[in-house]
VEXDREN-2710 file (C-alpha; in Angstrom, 1 decimal):
% VEXDREN-2710
k/r/px/py/pz
1/MET/0.3/7.0/-7.6
2/ALA/-0.9/7.9/-11.1
3/GLY/0.0/5.2/-13.5
4/SER/1.7/3.0/-10.9
5/ILE/1.8/-0.8/-11.3
6/ILE/1.4/-2.6/-8.0
7/THR/2.6/-6.2/-8.1
8/LEU/1.4/-8.7/-5.5
9/ARG/4.2/-11.2/-4.9
10/THR/2.1/-14.1/-3.6
11/SER/-0.3/-14.2/-6.6
12/GLY/1.8/-12.4/-9.2
13/THR/-1.2/-10.2/-9.8
14/GLN/-0.4/-6.7/-11.2
15/LEU/-2.8/-3.9/-10.6
16/HIS/-2.9/-0.6/-12.4
17/CYS/-3.5/2.3/-10.0
18/GLN/-4.9/5.7/-10.8
19/ALA/-4.5/9.2/-9.3
20/GLU/-8.0/9.0/-7.8
21/HIS/-6.9/6.4/-5.2
22/ARG/-6.1/8.3/-2.0
23/SER/-4.0/5.5/-0.6
24/LEU/-2.6/2.1/-1.5
25/LEU/-5.4/0.6/0.5
26/ASP/-8.0/2.4/-1.7
27/ALA/-6.3/1.1/-4.8
28/LEU/-6.2/-2.5/-3.5
29/GLU/-9.9/-2.4/-2.5
30/SER/-10.9/-1.0/-5.9
31/HIS/-9.4/-4.2/-7.4
32/ARG/-11.2/-6.3/-4.7
33/ILE/-8.0/-7.3/-3.0
34/PRO/-8.9/-8.1/0.7
35/VAL/-6.7/-6.2/3.2
36/GLU/-7.1/-6.3/6.9
37/TYR/-7.3/-2.8/8.3
38/GLN/-9.0/-0.9/11.2
39/CYS/-8.0/2.8/11.0
40/ARG/-7.1/4.1/7.6
41/GLU/-4.9/6.7/9.3
42/GLY/-1.7/4.8/10.2
43/TYR/-2.5/4.4/13.9
44/CYS/-3.0/0.7/14.4
45/GLY/-0.7/-1.1/12.0
46/SER/-3.3/-3.8/11.1
47/CYS/-2.7/-3.4/7.4
48/ARG/1.1/-3.7/7.7
49/THR/2.8/-5.5/4.8
50/ARG/6.3/-5.8/3.4
51/LEU/7.5/-3.6/0.6
52/LEU/9.7/-5.7/-1.7
53/LYS/10.5/-3.2/-4.5
54/GLY/9.9/0.4/-5.1
55/GLU/9.1/3.4/-2.8
56/VAL/6.0/4.8/-1.1
57/CYS/5.3/8.1/0.4
58/TYR/3.1/9.1/3.4
59/ALA/1.1/12.3/3.7
60/ALA/1.9/12.2/7.4
61/ARG/4.3/10.0/9.3
62/PRO/2.3/6.9/10.6
63/LEU/2.0/6.5/14.3
64/ALA/2.1/2.7/14.2
65/PHE/5.6/1.2/14.3
66/VAL/6.9/-0.1/11.0
67/GLN/10.2/-1.8/10.1
68/LYS/12.4/-0.5/7.3
69/ASP/10.9/-2.9/4.8
70/GLU/7.3/-2.5/5.9
71/ILE/4.5/-0.2/4.8
72/LEU/1.0/0.7/5.9
73/PRO/-1.2/0.7/2.8
74/CYS/-3.9/2.6/4.6
75/CYS/-1.9/5.8/4.6
76/CYS/0.7/5.6/1.8
77/THR/0.8/6.0/-1.9
78/ALA/3.2/4.4/-4.4
79/LYS/6.0/6.5/-5.9
80/GLY/6.1/4.6/-9.2
81/ASP/5.8/0.9/-9.6
82/ILE/6.1/-1.2/-6.4
83/GLU/6.0/-4.9/-5.3
84/ILE/4.4/-5.9/-2.0
85/GLU/4.1/-9.2/-0.2
86/MET/0.4/-10.0/-0.6
END
């Protein structure tokens, strides 16, 4: 996720993310963006959000069900610039 720009569709906010962020959730929290979550491991799906543009990658396949256009920020990282529905 080094050097990625995360765009939040609802507010238009753009966040610059660094390599030290272990997940998209970590990056959002570092910018004080509130995200509902419970597990940080991809089990529960509480943080589920829509990925509108770009790609993410998962260290391990999440156990929670996600649709094709959804992501779990708790356990993914951005592959380049992305836009999410937040």
